[in-house]
N, C-alpha and C positions, 0 to 999 in steps of 0.2 A: 520625873513624872511617876506618879503612883500607878501601880498595875490596875488595869480595868477589871472590875469585879465580874466574875464569870456569870453570875445570875442576871445581872443587868444586860450584859452583852448577849446572852442566850435569849433573853426576852426580846430585845430589839431585833435579833436575827430572825425570830419567829415572824415578826412583822414583815421583814424583808422577803423571806421565803414565800409567804402567802401572796404578797403584793406582786412579786415577779411571776409567780405561778399564774396569777390572774392576767398577766400580760401588761402590767403597769410599768411605767418608767420611773425608777427610783431617782429622786433628786439627791437625797443624802440620808445616811443613817449615822447618827452622832451620839457619842457617849462622852460627856464632859461634866466636870464638877459633880461627880456622882455620889458624894456623901453629904448628907445633911440630916443629922439624927438617924443615920443608918438607912436613909432612903435616897433613891435616885432623885436628883434635882433637875439636871439638864441632860436628858437622854431622849432622843426622838428619832423617828423614821418618817420620812415625808415623801409621799407620792402626790405631787401637786395636781395632777389631772385625774385623780381617782373620783369616780362618781359616787353617789350615795351608797349604793349596794356594795361596790368594791371597797370603798373606804370602811364600811361596816365590817366586812370580812377581814380586812387588814387589822382593824381594831380588835375584832374577836380573836385573832391569832394570839394577841398578847394575853387575853383572858384565858384562852385554852392552854397556852404554854404554862403560864404561871399557876393556873389551877392544877395542872397535871404535876408540876414540880414542887408545888407548895412554897414557892419563893416569896409569896406575899406581894408581888408587884402588879397584880391584876386590878387593884382598886381604882386607879385613875382610868384605865381602859374600860372597866366595867361601868363606871359612872358615865363616861362619854358614850358608850354603846347604848346604855339605857335611855339616854336623852333622845337618841335617834330611833331606837327600837324599844318602846316601852312595854310591849306585850311579852310576858315571860316565855311563852312558847317560841316566839320569833327570836328572842334573845338566845335561848338555848339552842335553837336550830343553827344560828350563825356560829355559835361557839363550837358546836359539834362538827359543823362543816369545816371550820378553820382547823380544828384539831385533827380531823381526818386528812386534810391537806398536808399538815405538818408531819403526821405519822408516815404518810407515803413519801415524804421528802426528807427523811432523817439524814441521809448522806449530804444533801444540799445544805441542810441546816447546820450540820457539823462544819462544813467548809466555810459557811458564812460566819459562824462563831469564831473559827480560827483566824479569819481575816479581820473581823471586827475587834478582836482582842488586840491586834497590832495597830489599827488606825481606823478612822471614820471611813465610810464607804460611799461611793457614788455609783451611778448606773454603769459607768465604764468599768469599774472594779468588778461588778457583778457579771458583766459580759466576759471579762477575762477569766473569772472563776468558772463560768460555764464552758469556756473553751479549754479548761483543764490546767490553767496556770495555778501553781501552788498558792494557797492562801498566804503563806509566809513570804512569797516572792512577788506579790502584786505590784509593789512599788520599787522593785530593784532598779528599774531603768531610770528612776528619779534621783538615785543617789549620786 
């Protein structure tokens, strides 16, 4: 298996951190088949019961993270967010709010990145991380 690229993992972790901070239940955060012309092809984070506003903030997290890091992965998230929130001021407000949420949860983001580097995540994984289980030991009991 190829190593998961840090940029894509960190981007997906941003979605996870903001969604969980909003109280949403994560179904999965997945990184697969990540290279196609140096772009992520199959990487996603899914909160199935997110309402419109929460889902917009989760999407905005990807825009905020990628804009801050310059990784170039914000294009699809920005396009999706603009379909739901076409007004520039509202778009920027969501991205700013998501960015502030990420900034105040930098440690949580780092833990989610470390875990997502190893394997895809579920809500149960996130709960174990929150309880203090090491990101590299989340799945030790499965071995």
